[in-house]
N, C-alpha and C positions, 0 to 999 in steps of 0.2 A: 554488653554495650558499654558498661563502665570501664571494663578492661581496655576496650578499643580506644576510648577517649583518653585513658591514661597513657597508652602507647603513643598517641599522636602528640602528646605534650613533650616539649624539649626543655632541657635545663637552661637556666638563665645564662650560664657560662657559654653554652653552645650557641644560644641565640645572639648574645652580644658579640661573640667572636665572629660568627658567620656574617652578621649584618655589617660589622666593622670591616671585615675582609672584603665584602662586596663593595662597600663604599670606597675603601682604599683602592681596590683594583680599578674601579670606574674613575676615581680621581687621578690615579697614576696614568691611566690610558689617555685621559684628556690632557694632562700635563705633558705626556710624551708626544702627543700629536702637535701641541703648540710648540714644544721644544724643537721637534724635527723641522717644523715650518720656519721657526726662527733661525735655526742652524743653516738651513738651506738659503734663507734670505741673506744672512750675514756673510756666509761663504761666497754667495754670488757677488755681493757688493765688493768684498775683499778681492776676489780674483779679477773682477772687472777693473778695479783700481790698479791692480798689478799689471793687467794687460795694457792699460793706458800708459803706465810707466815703461812697459816693454816697447810699445810703439814709439814713444819719444826717444828711447835709447837707440832703437834701430834707425830712426830718422836722422839722428845726430852722428851715429858711429858707422853705420853700414850702408849709407846711401851717398853717392856722389853725382854731380851734375856733369853730364857729358853732352855737349852740343845742345844745351838748353833742356835736355831731358834727364830725368833721374835714372840712375842705374844702381843696382844692388851689388855690393862687393863684400868680401870677407866671409868668414865662417858663421853665418847667421844661425843655421841649425845647431852648430856646436855651442854657440852662445846661449841659445834658448834651452838646450839640454842642460848645460851647466847651471843656468839660472834656476831651472825647475828642480834640480837636485839640491841646490842650495836652499831654496825656499820650500822644499818638500811639496812641490806641485806636480800634478799629472797633466797639466794643460800643454798642448802642442798645437797652437793655432795655425791656420792657413794664413800666410803672409803675402799680401799683394802690394806691388809697387805700381802706382798708376800716374797717368798724366793729370793735369789739373781738371780736365773734363771727365775723368773717370776711366779713360782707356787704359787697359791693363798693359803695363810694360813688362813686368816679370811676376812670377808666382813661385812660392816655395814648392819643392818636389815632394812626392809621396804624400800628398794631402788631398782630401776631397775638395774639388773645386765647385763652388756654388755659382761662380761667374766665369765665363770662358773668355770673352773678349773685352768686356767693359763692365763697369759697375754703374748701375742706374744713376742718372743725374740727381734725382731727388734724394738719394742716400748721400751722395758726395757733397751736395750743397746744403744739406741739413745743418742747422745750428747745433745739433746735439752731437757730442763727441762719441757717446755710446748709444747705439740703437739696437732694438730688438727686431729681427727680421721675421716677417710673416710671409710664408710661402703658401702655395696652394696645397691641397690635400695629398697630392702625389709625392710631395717632398716630405720625408720622414724626419721628425724632430724639429726642435726650435733652436735658433742661433742668435748670437749677439755679434754685432760689428763695432769695432773700435777704430776710429780714423785719427791719424796724426798728420798735420801739414808738413811738407818738405819745403823749407825756405832757402833761397839763395840770394844773399844780399837783400834780405827782407822781402823778396819777391816769391810768391807761391809758384813752385815749379812742379809740384806733384803731391801725392798722398801715400802714406804707409797705412794700409788697411789690414787689420787682423780680424779674422772671423773664427769663432769657436762655438761649438754646440753648447746649449744650456745644460745638457746632461753631464758633460765633462766639467763645466764650471761649477755645478752644484754637487758634484760627486764627493762624498766624504765617507770614510770608513771608521777611522779612529774615534771621531766624535760620536757616531752612532753606537759603537761598542762601549764607549765610556758612559753614554746615556743609558744603555741597556743595563750595565753593571749597577749604575746608581739607582735605577728604577727597581731592579730586583732586590738590591740591598735595602732600599727604603721599604719595600713590601714586606720582606722578611722581618726587618726591625719593627715595623708597625704591627705586624701580626703578633710577634713575641711580646711587644709592649702591652697590647690590648689583652692578650691572653692572661698574662701574669697579673696585670692590674685588675682585670675582671675577676680573676680567681681570688684576689685579695678582697675585693668588694663583696663578692658573692658569699664568702665564707661566713661572715656574721649573719647574713640573711639565712643561710642554711642552718646555722645554729639556732636562730629564732624560730625557723620552721620546725626543727626537731623539738625545741622547747614547747612549741604550741601543741604538738602531738602529745607530749607528756602532760600538759595541762588538760588536754582533752580527756586523758585517761585518769584525771584526778590527782596527778602528781604536781604539786605546786613548788617543790624545792628544785628549781632549775638553776643551772649555772650558765652564765653568759659573760663574754669578755667585758672588762671594766674600762680599759684604756683604748679608745678609738680616736684616731686623729680626724676623721671625717665627721663634720657636724651632723649631717643627716643620719648617718649610721649610728652615731652616738645617741641621737634623739630617739631613733627607732628602738634600739636596745634598752635605753633607759625607760622609755614609755612601756615597753613590754614587761620589764622588771616591776615597775610600779603597778601594772595591771595584774600581774601574778600575785603580788603582795596583797593587793586589794581583793582579788578573788579568794585568796586564802583566808583573809579576814571575814569576807562575806560568807564563805562556806562554814567557817567556825560559828559565825553569828547565826547563820541559818539553822544549824543544828541546835544551837541554844534557844533560838526563838521558837523553833518547832516544838521543843520540849516545853517551853513556857505556854504556848498556845494550847497544846494538849492538856497541860495542867489546868489552864483557865477553863477549858470546856469540860474537863473531867470533873472538876470540883463541884459545880452545881448539879451535875448528873448524880454524883455520889451522894450529895446532900439530899436531893429529892428522893433518891432510892431508899436511903436510910430512914428518912422521915415517914415516907409512905409505908414502908415495911413495919415501922413501929405502930402506926395507926392500924394497919391491917391485923397485926398480931395482938392488938388491943393492949399493947404495952402502955399506951397513954389513952386516956378516955376523957370525955366531957370537954371542958374548956381548953385543957391542954392539947387534946387532939385537934380542936379547931385552930389553935395557935400553930401546931405543926403543919396543918394544911395551908394556913396563910403563908408560912415561911416557904413551903414548897411552891406555892403559887408565885411568890416573889422571885425565887430562884429560877422558876420556869420562865417568867417574864425576862429576867436578866439573860438567861440562855437564849431566848428568842431574839433579844436585842443584839447579842453578840453574833448570832447567826445572820441576822439581818444586816449587820455591819459588814460581815464577810461577803454576803451576796451583793450588797451595794458597792463595796469596794471593787470586787471582781468585775462588775458591770462597768464601773467607771474606768478601770484599767483596760478593759477591752473596748473602750470608746463607744459603749452602748448605753450612754448616759445622757438623757435629754436635758438641754439647757433652754429654759423658757424665759426670754428677756422681756422686760416691760419697763416703761419710762417711770423712774422713781426719783424723788428728791433725796439725795444721799444723806444730808444732815438728819432729817426726820427719820429716815429708815434705820440708820445706825443707832440713833437715840432710842427708838422703840425696841430694837432687838436687845440692846444692853439692859434696858429696864425689864424686859420680859425675863431675861436670864437672872437678874438680881432677885426678882420675885420668887423664882423657883429654888433659891438657895436656902438651906436650913439655917445658916448663920449669915448675918449681913456682911457684905463685902463692899469696901469703899471703891467705887468706880468713878473716875473723872473723865469726861469727854471734852475734847477741844475741837469744836466743829469748824467747818470752813467759814471764812469771812462772809462769803456770799452763797446764796442758795445755788445748788448745782443739780440739774436734772440729767440723769444718765440712763442708758438702757442696761438693765441688770436683772439677773434671776435672784429675786429677794430671798427665796427659800434656800438656794445654794449658798448665797452670801451669809445667811444666818447660820448655816451649818459651820462655816469657817469661823465666824465670830465666836460662836458658842464653844467650839473646840479650843480656840486660842484662850478664851476666858477660863475654861475648865483647866487648861494646862497651866495658866497663871495661878489659879486658885490653889492647885496642888503643890505649888512650889514654895508656899509659905511655911515657915517653921519658926514659931515663937517670935514672929515679926508681925507688926500691925499691917494687915493686908491692905495694899493700895495698888489699883490698876488704872493705868492711863490709856485712853484711846485717842490718838492724834490723827486728824484728817488733814491732808495736804493736797493741793492741786498743782501739779507740775507738768506744764506743756499739755500733752494729750494723755496724761496718766493721772489716775487717782491713787494716792498712797494712804494706806490705813496702817498705822503703827500701834501695836499693842505692847505696852511696857508694864512690867511688874517690879516689885522690890523684894522678890523672893530670894531663895538660896542660889539660884542660877543652875546652869547645866555644866557638868564636869567637862573639861576641855577635851579629854579623850573620847567623850561620848557625843560631842557636838556634830561630828561628821556623819553619825548614824541615825540622827533623830528623825530623818525622813524615810528611813528604811521600814518596810512593813514588819509589824509585830515587835519592833524594837522598843524596849522600855529600859530606862536607866536603872542602875543598881538600887538607888534610893527609892525610886518610884515604884518598882515592881513589888516591893514589900508593903507599901502604904496604899497603893491604888490598884484596884482590880480592873482588868480590861485586857484587850488584845493588842494594844499598841498600834492602833490604826488611825488615831485622831489626826496627828500631823501629816502622815502620808496621804490620808484621805483628803485633808484640806488642801494640800499642795496640788493633788490631781484635779480637784474642783477648780482651783484658781487657774491652772493651766488650761482646763477645758473652757474657761471663760476668757482665754487669750491673755491671762495675767500670770502672776507667779507669787509664791510664798517663800520667803527666805528667813533664815536666822540672822538678824542684823548684828546682834552682839549679846554676850552672856558672861556674867562674872558673879562674884559673891554679892555684888550690889543689886543684881537683878538681871532680867532677861528682856530682850526686845525682839519681836517678830514684825516683819514688814510685808504687808500684802499690797501688791500693785495690780491695778485693773485698768484696762483701756477705756478711754472716753470717746465714744463714737458720736460724730456730729450727725 
């Protein structure tokens, strides 16, 4: 089934070229139809104008008045033939000489006669010099009639009437051949242009696809073009490079963190095993054995706590984490949580809280908020090194958001580690040797904040201290 699906897929080059060629062909067909109609129209107008001039020339040069009636003289057919050769025309109209009332006096030889004895009065007396003749269905084709008055001392003595079929008047060959050559040339040029342009655009995408397969196989050292003129292609390639660099860093970090987590879980198990083995083998007895058991119990509790953190973190990450909101006054709630944390500390920590100017009641899960606050306070406490510990908790109300900023004056977080502090199991170089744990505090707090439609970010960190900002929505 998968192979069949793969066979049905076409390359981007194939799809782009095919779709463009279809669009190009449709466009050229439409343009050709419009061009043919325009050529026929302009050719018809041009030849009708030439026919008008021909009628005027015949009336002035080849017609004389004899006894008050017009007569044709001279070599009119030869003149018409010479004129057609000069102007490259194929028209050879039927020439009628008529009386003023339309009675036919003479007609050119070897031509199809549409009128035998007279031309209808409505045609002769029409104000239009050029008229299209509409016959019944038995007459094949459509014709145009051009009439020119014959004047003798400014008196109308007759008409020169020229009749030619529409098929002859609109007949063109060279223009259609030229149009066909242009259309075919444009089609081939357009196909070649889109083919080579598509090939140029597709090449970086193919390289990115090949690099993605390498990354899928765990090879992060990929080579992609650096200089690309197209902004979108450059951003695609550059983003993929940054992604592979980040994946390589995360893979390296994952291996390191896995080793750290394994060590953190293995250490209490090893301690418990050794202590219990000593008690079992009666290496220690009496009060010392009780002390060993108490130490084992503490290590067991710490191990249970770490396992509980892992279970709770996985539940939260899988979005199987209940949030139970209740209406609480935020100043009082934060103040109580900070005091509870201070009481549990072995050494006193200076915590200063700046509450909101006015009481604010919001819907919040107080237990989950306390977990975040405690994690931030613990994180701040562990950053102090020979500095008088001072932690500030600042509350701000901005629009429909509550901001809780936790600042300390500790040693700060190294710049190269700041981007990884919300990664699971990550612990900084300094912290991993001083504080035992799994490195889930900050990632866990961030997930809780997001589960409550808020967020937790590192606002700033330097040698002067660190500041975390917790934002929570205020629901009316």
